[in-house]
Every structure is written in structure tokens, then in C-alpha cells.
PyMOL Python script that loads the backbone (N, CA, C, O; Angstrom):
from pymol import cmd

cmd.read_pdbstr("""\
ATOM      1  N   UNK A   1      23.846 116.838 -33.151  1.00  0.00           N
ATOM      2  CA  UNK A   1      24.198 116.369 -31.296  1.00  0.00           C
ATOM      3  C   UNK A   1      23.378 114.738 -31.241  1.00  0.00           C
ATOM      4  O   UNK A   1      22.258 114.302 -30.973  1.00  0.00           O
ATOM      5  N   UNK A   2      24.257 114.390 -31.526  1.00  0.00           N
ATOM      6  CA  UNK A   2      23.668 113.443 -31.299  1.00  0.00           C
ATOM      7  C   UNK A   2      23.947 112.287 -29.518  1.00  0.00           C
ATOM      8  O   UNK A   2      24.056 111.088 -29.264  1.00  0.00           O
ATOM      9  N   UNK A   3      23.949 113.234 -28.945  1.00  0.00           N
ATOM     10  CA  UNK A   3      25.061 112.744 -27.221  1.00  0.00           C
ATOM     11  C   UNK A   3      23.883 113.279 -26.779  1.00  0.00           C
ATOM     12  O   UNK A   3      23.563 114.455 -26.606  1.00  0.00           O
ATOM     13  N   UNK A   4      23.074 111.908 -26.564  1.00  0.00           N
ATOM     14  CA  UNK A   4      22.561 112.628 -24.590  1.00  0.00           C
ATOM     15  C   UNK A   4      22.372 112.634 -23.643  1.00  0.00           C
ATOM     16  O   UNK A   4      21.329 112.741 -22.998  1.00  0.00           O
ATOM     17  N   UNK A   5      24.348 112.401 -23.145  1.00  0.00           N
ATOM     18  CA  UNK A   5      24.823 112.933 -21.823  1.00  0.00           C
ATOM     19  C   UNK A   5      25.064 113.915 -21.557  1.00  0.00           C
ATOM     20  O   UNK A   5      24.866 114.510 -20.498  1.00  0.00           O
ATOM     21  N   UNK A   6      25.945 114.527 -23.300  1.00  0.00           N
ATOM     22  CA  UNK A   6      25.671 116.410 -23.081  1.00  0.00           C
ATOM     23  C   UNK A   6      24.294 117.124 -22.999  1.00  0.00           C
ATOM     24  O   UNK A   6      24.355 118.215 -22.432  1.00  0.00           O
ATOM     25  N   UNK A   7      23.118 116.765 -23.423  1.00  0.00           N
ATOM     26  CA  UNK A   7      22.004 117.423 -23.284  1.00  0.00           C
ATOM     27  C   UNK A   7      22.463 116.859 -21.757  1.00  0.00           C
ATOM     28  O   UNK A   7      22.888 117.575 -20.850  1.00  0.00           O
ATOM     29  N   UNK A   8      22.285 115.505 -21.708  1.00  0.00           N
ATOM     30  CA  UNK A   8      21.534 115.635 -20.054  1.00  0.00           C
ATOM     31  C   UNK A   8      22.686 116.553 -19.289  1.00  0.00           C
ATOM     32  O   UNK A   8      22.509 115.980 -18.214  1.00  0.00           O
ATOM     33  N   UNK A   9      23.630 117.430 -19.007  1.00  0.00           N
ATOM     34  CA  UNK A   9      25.160 117.486 -18.276  1.00  0.00           C
ATOM     35  C   UNK A   9      24.622 118.545 -18.877  1.00  0.00           C
ATOM     36  O   UNK A   9      25.027 119.383 -18.071  1.00  0.00           O
ATOM     37  N   UNK A  10      23.900 119.296 -19.829  1.00  0.00           N
ATOM     38  CA  UNK A  10      24.290 120.578 -19.923  1.00  0.00           C
ATOM     39  C   UNK A  10      23.017 120.943 -19.252  1.00  0.00           C
ATOM     40  O   UNK A  10      23.148 121.973 -18.591  1.00  0.00           O
ATOM     41  N   UNK A  11      21.197 120.156 -19.188  1.00  0.00           N
ATOM     42  CA  UNK A  11      20.017 120.752 -18.374  1.00  0.00           C
ATOM     43  C   UNK A  11      20.553 120.866 -17.192  1.00  0.00           C
ATOM     44  O   UNK A  11      20.645 122.048 -16.863  1.00  0.00           O
ATOM     45  N   UNK A  12      21.051 119.930 -16.209  1.00  0.00           N
ATOM     46  CA  UNK A  12      20.980 120.110 -15.117  1.00  0.00           C
ATOM     47  C   UNK A  12      21.743 120.968 -14.370  1.00  0.00           C
ATOM     48  O   UNK A  12      21.591 121.475 -13.259  1.00  0.00           O
ATOM     49  N   UNK A  13      22.783 121.040 -15.397  1.00  0.00           N
ATOM     50  CA  UNK A  13      23.675 122.573 -14.802  1.00  0.00           C
ATOM     51  C   UNK A  13      23.382 123.357 -15.078  1.00  0.00           C
ATOM     52  O   UNK A  13      23.372 124.338 -14.333  1.00  0.00           O
ATOM     53  N   UNK A  14      22.956 123.383 -16.358  1.00  0.00           N
ATOM     54  CA  UNK A  14      21.961 125.156 -16.204  1.00  0.00           C
ATOM     55  C   UNK A  14      20.666 125.190 -15.391  1.00  0.00           C
ATOM     56  O   UNK A  14      19.866 126.124 -15.436  1.00  0.00           O
ATOM     57  N   UNK A  15      20.506 123.920 -14.528  1.00  0.00           N
ATOM     58  CA  UNK A  15      19.213 124.377 -13.681  1.00  0.00           C
ATOM     59  C   UNK A  15      19.332 125.022 -12.223  1.00  0.00           C
ATOM     60  O   UNK A  15      18.590 125.439 -11.334  1.00  0.00           O
ATOM     61  N   UNK A  16      20.343 124.904 -12.423  1.00  0.00           N
ATOM     62  CA  UNK A  16      21.462 124.898 -10.593  1.00  0.00           C
ATOM     63  C   UNK A  16      21.352 126.580 -10.657  1.00  0.00           C
ATOM     64  O   UNK A  16      21.491 127.417  -9.766  1.00  0.00           O
ATOM     65  N   UNK A  17      20.954 126.755 -12.502  1.00  0.00           N
ATOM     66  CA  UNK A  17      21.140 128.993 -11.543  1.00  0.00           C
ATOM     67  C   UNK A  17      20.376 129.747 -12.542  1.00  0.00           C
ATOM     68  O   UNK A  17      20.240 129.940 -13.750  1.00  0.00           O
ATOM     69  N   UNK A  18      19.928 130.086 -11.307  1.00  0.00           N
ATOM     70  CA  UNK A  18      19.308 131.043 -11.733  1.00  0.00           C
ATOM     71  C   UNK A  18      19.062 132.224 -12.633  1.00  0.00           C
ATOM     72  O   UNK A  18      17.953 132.743 -12.760  1.00  0.00           O
ATOM     73  N   UNK A  19      20.178 132.630 -13.266  1.00  0.00           N
ATOM     74  CA  UNK A  19      20.139 133.073 -14.766  1.00  0.00           C
ATOM     75  C   UNK A  19      19.041 133.062 -15.943  1.00  0.00           C
ATOM     76  O   UNK A  19      18.114 132.276 -15.747  1.00  0.00           O
ATOM     77  N   UNK A  20      19.014 133.502 -16.646  1.00  0.00           N
ATOM     78  CA  UNK A  20      18.381 133.451 -18.072  1.00  0.00           C
ATOM     79  C   UNK A  20      19.597 132.327 -18.537  1.00  0.00           C
ATOM     80  O   UNK A  20      20.630 132.437 -17.877  1.00  0.00           O
ATOM     81  N   UNK A  21      19.600 131.389 -19.466  1.00  0.00           N
ATOM     82  CA  UNK A  21      20.252 131.368 -19.486  1.00  0.00           C
ATOM     83  C   UNK A  21      19.535 129.935 -21.227  1.00  0.00           C
ATOM     84  O   UNK A  21      18.860 128.906 -21.277  1.00  0.00           O
ATOM     85  N   UNK A  22      20.219 130.773 -22.179  1.00  0.00           N
ATOM     86  CA  UNK A  22      19.576 130.639 -23.787  1.00  0.00           C
ATOM     87  C   UNK A  22      20.372 130.815 -24.327  1.00  0.00           C
ATOM     88  O   UNK A  22      21.234 131.694 -24.312  1.00  0.00           O
ATOM     89  N   UNK A  23      20.087 129.489 -25.234  1.00  0.00           N
ATOM     90  CA  UNK A  23      21.247 129.193 -26.570  1.00  0.00           C
ATOM     91  C   UNK A  23      20.421 129.150 -27.956  1.00  0.00           C
ATOM     92  O   UNK A  23      19.686 128.273 -28.410  1.00  0.00           O
ATOM     93  N   UNK A  24      20.957 130.914 -28.672  1.00  0.00           N
ATOM     94  CA  UNK A  24      20.837 130.825 -30.277  1.00  0.00           C
ATOM     95  C   UNK A  24      21.059 129.564 -31.346  1.00  0.00           C
ATOM     96  O   UNK A  24      22.156 129.219 -31.786  1.00  0.00           O
ATOM     97  N   UNK A  25      20.493 129.294 -31.486  1.00  0.00           N
ATOM     98  CA  UNK A  25      20.646 128.688 -33.175  1.00  0.00           C
ATOM     99  C   UNK A  25      20.691 129.458 -34.079  1.00  0.00           C
ATOM    100  O   UNK A  25      19.491 129.679 -34.242  1.00  0.00           O
ATOM    101  N   UNK A  26      21.389 130.250 -35.061  1.00  0.00           N
ATOM    102  CA  UNK A  26      20.405 130.450 -36.682  1.00  0.00           C
ATOM    103  C   UNK A  26      19.811 131.400 -35.533  1.00  0.00           C
ATOM    104  O   UNK A  26      20.399 131.909 -34.578  1.00  0.00           O
ATOM    105  N   UNK A  27      18.154 131.500 -36.004  1.00  0.00           N
ATOM    106  CA  UNK A  27      17.092 132.651 -35.354  1.00  0.00           C
ATOM    107  C   UNK A  27      16.057 131.805 -34.674  1.00  0.00           C
ATOM    108  O   UNK A  27      14.843 131.866 -34.871  1.00  0.00           O
ATOM    109  N   UNK A  28      16.719 130.974 -33.813  1.00  0.00           N
ATOM    110  CA  UNK A  28      15.516 129.562 -32.715  1.00  0.00           C
ATOM    111  C   UNK A  28      16.602 129.576 -31.195  1.00  0.00           C
ATOM    112  O   UNK A  28      17.676 129.080 -30.854  1.00  0.00           O
ATOM    113  N   UNK A  29      15.351 130.631 -30.502  1.00  0.00           N
ATOM    114  CA  UNK A  29      16.415 130.387 -28.970  1.00  0.00           C
ATOM    115  C   UNK A  29      16.108 129.856 -27.759  1.00  0.00           C
ATOM    116  O   UNK A  29      15.216 130.089 -26.943  1.00  0.00           O
ATOM    117  N   UNK A  30      16.890 129.208 -27.794  1.00  0.00           N
ATOM    118  CA  UNK A  30      16.507 127.546 -26.654  1.00  0.00           C
ATOM    119  C   UNK A  30      16.589 127.333 -25.291  1.00  0.00           C
ATOM    120  O   UNK A  30      17.465 126.604 -24.824  1.00  0.00           O
ATOM    121  N   UNK A  31      15.638 127.982 -24.495  1.00  0.00           N
ATOM    122  CA  UNK A  31      16.230 127.622 -23.603  1.00  0.00           C
ATOM    123  C   UNK A  31      16.678 125.870 -22.315  1.00  0.00           C
ATOM    124  O   UNK A  31      16.131 124.806 -22.026  1.00  0.00           O
ATOM    125  N   UNK A  32      18.187 126.744 -21.913  1.00  0.00           N
ATOM    126  CA  UNK A  32      19.012 124.945 -21.859  1.00  0.00           C
ATOM    127  C   UNK A  32      18.250 124.723 -20.656  1.00  0.00           C
ATOM    128  O   UNK A  32      18.384 123.620 -20.125  1.00  0.00           O
ATOM    129  N   UNK A  33      17.297 125.756 -20.004  1.00  0.00           N
ATOM    130  CA  UNK A  33      17.513 124.225 -18.561  1.00  0.00           C
ATOM    131  C   UNK A  33      15.784 123.522 -19.284  1.00  0.00           C
ATOM    132  O   UNK A  33      14.812 123.166 -18.617  1.00  0.00           O
ATOM    133  N   UNK A  34      15.920 123.523 -20.700  1.00  0.00           N
ATOM    134  CA  UNK A  34      14.845 122.609 -21.306  1.00  0.00           C
ATOM    135  C   UNK A  34      14.272 120.881 -22.193  1.00  0.00           C
ATOM    136  O   UNK A  34      13.818 120.739 -23.329  1.00  0.00           O
ATOM    137  N   UNK A  35      14.572 119.705 -20.997  1.00  0.00           N
ATOM    138  CA  UNK A  35      15.674 118.779 -22.054  1.00  0.00           C
ATOM    139  C   UNK A  35      14.776 118.931 -24.035  1.00  0.00           C
ATOM    140  O   UNK A  35      15.245 119.042 -25.168  1.00  0.00           O
ATOM    141  N   UNK A  36      14.010 118.886 -23.723  1.00  0.00           N
ATOM    142  CA  UNK A  36      13.791 119.032 -24.800  1.00  0.00           C
ATOM    143  C   UNK A  36      13.518 119.833 -26.070  1.00  0.00           C
ATOM    144  O   UNK A  36      13.407 119.462 -27.238  1.00  0.00           O
ATOM    145  N   UNK A  37      13.444 121.007 -25.518  1.00  0.00           N
ATOM    146  CA  UNK A  37      14.444 122.258 -26.225  1.00  0.00           C
ATOM    147  C   UNK A  37      16.499 121.558 -26.892  1.00  0.00           C
ATOM    148  O   UNK A  37      17.252 121.659 -27.862  1.00  0.00           O
ATOM    149  N   UNK A  38      16.443 120.991 -25.685  1.00  0.00           N
ATOM    150  CA  UNK A  38      17.697 121.226 -26.816  1.00  0.00           C
ATOM    151  C   UNK A  38      17.961 119.849 -27.481  1.00  0.00           C
ATOM    152  O   UNK A  38      19.025 119.901 -28.098  1.00  0.00           O
ATOM    153  N   UNK A  39      17.390 118.690 -27.566  1.00  0.00           N
ATOM    154  CA  UNK A  39      16.806 117.587 -27.515  1.00  0.00           C
ATOM    155  C   UNK A  39      17.056 117.585 -29.265  1.00  0.00           C
ATOM    156  O   UNK A  39      17.911 117.076 -29.989  1.00  0.00           O
ATOM    157  N   UNK A  40      15.393 118.740 -29.597  1.00  0.00           N
ATOM    158  CA  UNK A  40      15.292 119.675 -30.660  1.00  0.00           C
ATOM    159  C   UNK A  40      16.253 120.615 -31.268  1.00  0.00           C
ATOM    160  O   UNK A  40      16.644 120.771 -32.425  1.00  0.00           O
ATOM    161  N   UNK A  41      16.443 121.034 -30.460  1.00  0.00           N
ATOM    162  CA  UNK A  41      17.843 121.381 -31.325  1.00  0.00           C
ATOM    163  C   UNK A  41      19.552 121.169 -31.520  1.00  0.00           C
ATOM    164  O   UNK A  41      20.192 121.453 -32.533  1.00  0.00           O
ATOM    165  N   UNK A  42      19.902 120.785 -30.681  1.00  0.00           N
ATOM    166  CA  UNK A  42      21.172 120.528 -30.666  1.00  0.00           C
ATOM    167  C   UNK A  42      21.966 119.158 -31.489  1.00  0.00           C
ATOM    168  O   UNK A  42      22.746 118.263 -31.164  1.00  0.00           O
ATOM    169  N   UNK A  43      20.880 119.833 -33.383  1.00  0.00           N
ATOM    170  CA  UNK A  43      21.389 118.236 -34.715  1.00  0.00           C
ATOM    171  C   UNK A  43      22.333 118.930 -35.329  1.00  0.00           C
ATOM    172  O   UNK A  43      21.847 119.716 -36.141  1.00  0.00           O
ATOM    173  N   UNK A  44      23.249 118.950 -35.280  1.00  0.00           N
ATOM    174  CA  UNK A  44      24.051 119.007 -37.145  1.00  0.00           C
ATOM    175  C   UNK A  44      25.119 119.050 -36.394  1.00  0.00           C
ATOM    176  O   UNK A  44      25.272 118.529 -35.289  1.00  0.00           O
ATOM    177  N   UNK A  45      26.389 120.127 -37.444  1.00  0.00           N
ATOM    178  CA  UNK A  45      27.554 121.106 -36.803  1.00  0.00           C
ATOM    179  C   UNK A  45      27.353 122.883 -37.062  1.00  0.00           C
ATOM    180  O   UNK A  45      28.298 123.651 -37.242  1.00  0.00           O
ATOM    181  N   UNK A  46      25.918 123.275 -37.026  1.00  0.00           N
ATOM    182  CA  UNK A  46      25.603 124.449 -36.599  1.00  0.00           C
ATOM    183  C   UNK A  46      26.263 125.305 -35.429  1.00  0.00           C
ATOM    184  O   UNK A  46      26.513 124.607 -34.447  1.00  0.00           O
ATOM    185  N   UNK A  47      26.576 126.526 -35.306  1.00  0.00           N
ATOM    186  CA  UNK A  47      27.435 126.730 -34.455  1.00  0.00           C
ATOM    187  C   UNK A  47      26.886 127.844 -33.544  1.00  0.00           C
ATOM    188  O   UNK A  47      26.299 128.776 -34.093  1.00  0.00           O
ATOM    189  N   UNK A  48      26.984 127.839 -32.573  1.00  0.00           N
ATOM    190  CA  UNK A  48      25.432 128.890 -31.718  1.00  0.00           C
ATOM    191  C   UNK A  48      25.916 129.592 -31.163  1.00  0.00           C
ATOM    192  O   UNK A  48      27.093 129.862 -31.404  1.00  0.00           O
ATOM    193  N   UNK A  49      25.143 130.269 -30.060  1.00  0.00           N
ATOM    194  CA  UNK A  49      25.754 131.525 -28.943  1.00  0.00           C
ATOM    195  C   UNK A  49      24.805 131.171 -28.103  1.00  0.00           C
ATOM    196  O   UNK A  49      23.589 130.986 -28.125  1.00  0.00           O
ATOM    197  N   UNK A  50      26.167 131.099 -26.939  1.00  0.00           N
ATOM    198  CA  UNK A  50      25.247 131.224 -25.199  1.00  0.00           C
ATOM    199  C   UNK A  50      24.701 132.125 -24.737  1.00  0.00           C
ATOM    200  O   UNK A  50      25.540 133.018 -24.622  1.00  0.00           O
ATOM    201  N   UNK A  51      23.815 132.429 -24.407  1.00  0.00           N
ATOM    202  CA  UNK A  51      23.672 134.078 -23.720  1.00  0.00           C
ATOM    203  C   UNK A  51      23.277 133.878 -22.729  1.00  0.00           C
ATOM    204  O   UNK A  51      22.641 132.828 -22.634  1.00  0.00           O
ATOM    205  N   UNK A  52      23.405 134.642 -21.601  1.00  0.00           N
ATOM    206  CA  UNK A  52      23.865 134.262 -19.840  1.00  0.00           C
ATOM    207  C   UNK A  52      23.330 135.340 -19.427  1.00  0.00           C
ATOM    208  O   UNK A  52      23.527 136.165 -20.319  1.00  0.00           O
ATOM    209  N   UNK A  53      22.505 136.031 -18.203  1.00  0.00           N
ATOM    210  CA  UNK A  53      22.307 136.814 -17.848  1.00  0.00           C
ATOM    211  C   UNK A  53      21.381 137.246 -16.517  1.00  0.00           C
ATOM    212  O   UNK A  53      20.265 137.760 -16.429  1.00  0.00           O
ATOM    213  N   UNK A  54      22.116 136.912 -15.772  1.00  0.00           N
ATOM    214  CA  UNK A  54      21.366 136.932 -14.238  1.00  0.00           C
ATOM    215  C   UNK A  54      22.583 137.135 -13.118  1.00  0.00           C
ATOM    216  O   UNK A  54      23.758 137.281 -13.453  1.00  0.00           O
ATOM    217  N   UNK A  55      22.236 137.124 -12.079  1.00  0.00           N
ATOM    218  CA  UNK A  55      22.743 137.593 -11.625  1.00  0.00           C
ATOM    219  C   UNK A  55      23.899 135.948 -10.687  1.00  0.00           C
ATOM    220  O   UNK A  55      24.209 136.051  -9.500  1.00  0.00           O
ATOM    221  N   UNK A  56      24.296 134.726 -11.498  1.00  0.00           N
ATOM    222  CA  UNK A  56      24.762 134.361 -11.288  1.00  0.00           C
ATOM    223  C   UNK A  56      25.750 133.947 -12.627  1.00  0.00           C
ATOM    224  O   UNK A  56      26.198 132.814 -12.797  1.00  0.00           O
ATOM    225  N   UNK A  57      25.987 135.084 -13.520  1.00  0.00           N
ATOM    226  CA  UNK A  57      26.181 134.923 -15.458  1.00  0.00           C
ATOM    227  C   UNK A  57      27.364 134.392 -14.721  1.00  0.00           C
ATOM    228  O   UNK A  57      27.050 133.244 -14.408  1.00  0.00           O
ATOM    229  N   UNK A  58      28.496 134.634 -14.313  1.00  0.00           N
ATOM    230  CA  UNK A  58      29.654 135.086 -15.003  1.00  0.00           C
ATOM    231  C   UNK A  58      29.594 132.734 -14.153  1.00  0.00           C
ATOM    232  O   UNK A  58      29.441 131.606 -14.622  1.00  0.00           O
ATOM    233  N   UNK A  59      29.702 133.026 -13.548  1.00  0.00           N
ATOM    234  CA  UNK A  59      29.268 131.104 -12.704  1.00  0.00           C
ATOM    235  C   UNK A  59      29.104 130.115 -13.637  1.00  0.00           C
ATOM    236  O   UNK A  59      29.858 129.183 -13.916  1.00  0.00           O
ATOM    237  N   UNK A  60      27.310 130.625 -14.397  1.00  0.00           N
ATOM    238  CA  UNK A  60      27.087 130.066 -14.622  1.00  0.00           C
ATOM    239  C   UNK A  60      27.371 129.600 -16.366  1.00  0.00           C
ATOM    240  O   UNK A  60      27.236 128.570 -17.027  1.00  0.00           O
ATOM    241  N   UNK A  61      27.866 131.105 -16.636  1.00  0.00           N
ATOM    242  CA  UNK A  61      28.883 130.815 -18.177  1.00  0.00           C
ATOM    243  C   UNK A  61      30.173 130.031 -18.518  1.00  0.00           C
ATOM    244  O   UNK A  61      30.408 129.563 -19.632  1.00  0.00           O
ATOM    245  N   UNK A  62      31.237 129.908 -17.103  1.00  0.00           N
ATOM    246  CA  UNK A  62      31.757 129.303 -16.714  1.00  0.00           C
ATOM    247  C   UNK A  62      31.512 127.838 -16.577  1.00  0.00           C
ATOM    248  O   UNK A  62      32.455 127.049 -16.640  1.00  0.00           O
ATOM    249  N   UNK A  63      30.286 127.444 -16.393  1.00  0.00           N
ATOM    250  CA  UNK A  63      29.791 125.788 -16.082  1.00  0.00           C
ATOM    251  C   UNK A  63      29.691 124.861 -16.915  1.00  0.00           C
ATOM    252  O   UNK A  63      29.845 123.649 -17.064  1.00  0.00           O
ATOM    253  N   UNK A  64      29.228 126.273 -17.680  1.00  0.00           N
ATOM    254  CA  UNK A  64      28.364 125.658 -19.489  1.00  0.00           C
ATOM    255  C   UNK A  64      29.782 125.594 -20.372  1.00  0.00           C
ATOM    256  O   UNK A  64      29.723 124.798 -21.308  1.00  0.00           O
ATOM    257  N   UNK A  65      30.527 126.015 -20.282  1.00  0.00           N
ATOM    258  CA  UNK A  65      31.539 126.236 -21.654  1.00  0.00           C
ATOM    259  C   UNK A  65      32.697 125.300 -21.732  1.00  0.00           C
ATOM    260  O   UNK A  65      33.540 124.978 -22.569  1.00  0.00           O
ATOM    261  N   UNK A  66      32.138 124.772 -19.566  1.00  0.00           N
ATOM    262  CA  UNK A  66      33.167 123.502 -19.390  1.00  0.00           C
ATOM    263  C   UNK A  66      32.184 122.275 -20.108  1.00  0.00           C
ATOM    264  O   UNK A  66      31.791 121.614 -19.146  1.00  0.00           O
ATOM    265  N   UNK A  67      32.021 122.104 -20.469  1.00  0.00           N
ATOM    266  CA  UNK A  67      30.288 120.884 -20.882  1.00  0.00           C
ATOM    267  C   UNK A  67      30.955 121.440 -21.997  1.00  0.00           C
ATOM    268  O   UNK A  67      32.165 121.229 -22.090  1.00  0.00           O
ATOM    269  N   UNK A  68      30.461 122.020 -22.740  1.00  0.00           N
ATOM    270  CA  UNK A  68      30.901 122.418 -24.212  1.00  0.00           C
ATOM    271  C   UNK A  68      32.205 121.825 -24.109  1.00  0.00           C
ATOM    272  O   UNK A  68      32.502 120.867 -23.395  1.00  0.00           O
ATOM    273  N   UNK A  69      32.680 122.230 -24.594  1.00  0.00           N
ATOM    274  CA  UNK A  69      34.376 121.641 -24.217  1.00  0.00           C
ATOM    275  C   UNK A  69      34.567 120.894 -24.349  1.00  0.00           C
ATOM    276  O   UNK A  69      35.302 120.668 -25.309  1.00  0.00           O
ATOM    277  N   UNK A  70      33.937 119.406 -23.241  1.00  0.00           N
ATOM    278  CA  UNK A  70      34.354 118.216 -22.966  1.00  0.00           C
ATOM    279  C   UNK A  70      33.925 118.102 -24.697  1.00  0.00           C
ATOM    280  O   UNK A  70      34.653 117.961 -25.679  1.00  0.00           O
ATOM    281  N   UNK A  71      32.285 118.241 -24.566  1.00  0.00           N
ATOM    282  CA  UNK A  71      31.803 117.254 -25.797  1.00  0.00           C
ATOM    283  C   UNK A  71      31.938 118.419 -27.412  1.00  0.00           C
ATOM    284  O   UNK A  71      30.996 118.659 -28.167  1.00  0.00           O
ATOM    285  N   UNK A  72      32.908 118.782 -27.510  1.00  0.00           N
ATOM    286  CA  UNK A  72      33.291 119.384 -28.662  1.00  0.00           C
ATOM    287  C   UNK A  72      31.753 119.810 -28.959  1.00  0.00           C
ATOM    288  O   UNK A  72      30.859 119.192 -29.536  1.00  0.00           O
ATOM    289  N   UNK A  73      31.770 120.993 -28.401  1.00  0.00           N
ATOM    290  CA  UNK A  73      30.809 121.589 -29.060  1.00  0.00           C
ATOM    291  C   UNK A  73      31.290 123.011 -30.158  1.00  0.00           C
ATOM    292  O   UNK A  73      32.148 123.466 -30.915  1.00  0.00           O
ATOM    293  N   UNK A  74      30.673 123.108 -29.856  1.00  0.00           N
ATOM    294  CA  UNK A  74      31.059 124.272 -31.147  1.00  0.00           C
ATOM    295  C   UNK A  74      29.671 125.156 -30.903  1.00  0.00           C
ATOM    296  O   UNK A  74      28.616 125.370 -31.499  1.00  0.00           O
ATOM    297  N   UNK A  75      30.264 125.501 -29.770  1.00  0.00           N
ATOM    298  CA  UNK A  75      28.737 127.209 -29.313  1.00  0.00           C
ATOM    299  C   UNK A  75      30.207 128.251 -27.827  1.00  0.00           C
ATOM    300  O   UNK A  75      30.697 128.336 -26.701  1.00  0.00           O
ATOM    301  N   UNK A  76      30.095 128.774 -29.387  1.00  0.00           N
ATOM    302  CA  UNK A  76      30.482 130.841 -28.139  1.00  0.00           C
ATOM    303  C   UNK A  76      29.458 131.283 -27.596  1.00  0.00           C
ATOM    304  O   UNK A  76      28.270 131.453 -27.868  1.00  0.00           O
ATOM    305  N   UNK A  77      30.732 131.563 -26.085  1.00  0.00           N
ATOM    306  CA  UNK A  77      29.703 131.511 -25.171  1.00  0.00           C
ATOM    307  C   UNK A  77      29.648 133.870 -25.275  1.00  0.00           C
ATOM    308  O   UNK A  77      30.587 134.638 -25.063  1.00  0.00           O
ATOM    309  N   UNK A  78      28.182 134.214 -25.666  1.00  0.00           N
ATOM    310  CA  UNK A  78      28.417 135.153 -25.742  1.00  0.00           C
ATOM    311  C   UNK A  78      28.728 136.172 -24.119  1.00  0.00           C
ATOM    312  O   UNK A  78      28.278 135.823 -23.027  1.00  0.00           O
ATOM    313  N   UNK A  79      29.524 137.351 -24.334  1.00  0.00           N
ATOM    314  CA  UNK A  79      29.411 138.268 -23.092  1.00  0.00           C
ATOM    315  C   UNK A  79      28.572 139.264 -23.196  1.00  0.00           C
ATOM    316  O   UNK A  79      28.419 140.043 -22.256  1.00  0.00           O
TER     317      UNK A  79
END
""", "prot")
cmd.dss("prot")
cmd.show_as("cartoon", "prot")
cmd.util.cbc("prot")
cmd.orient("prot")
């Protein structure tokens, strides 16, 4: 994914939440709050899993799922 706007929006949105928000790509785990981590990982057409744990996890999952859909990213939000 070369969509810088998506990366910035994901990171900014993730940082609004207290929950731990991690993107799993194969055997790598990336902190979604880290723009650098996203830039180095969100490349190609891999499928990703989003893991969210914390006090505001439900809201975080909902907000991030909207962004993934908006940018047509292949991300599965894990419950």
C-alpha cells in the first residue's frame, strides 16, 4: 500500500485510543500508533489482522475498520 493518507489517518486514529492496537502481517506485529511501523509494513497486497485490547477496544475497532474499508485495505478485525 503506497497510500500515505491511509497510513497517517490510521496512526492518528489509533492514537486517540488507550487500547493496544496491533496489526499482524504474517509473523510480524506492528504497533498501529507508529507511523514508521506502518510505512515499513503496509506494502503489497498481504492480508492483515487487527488485534485490539483495552478499555476502549470496541470503539477503536469500529473507527479503524471504517478506515480500512475507505482505503480498500484487506484487514480482518479479530475479536
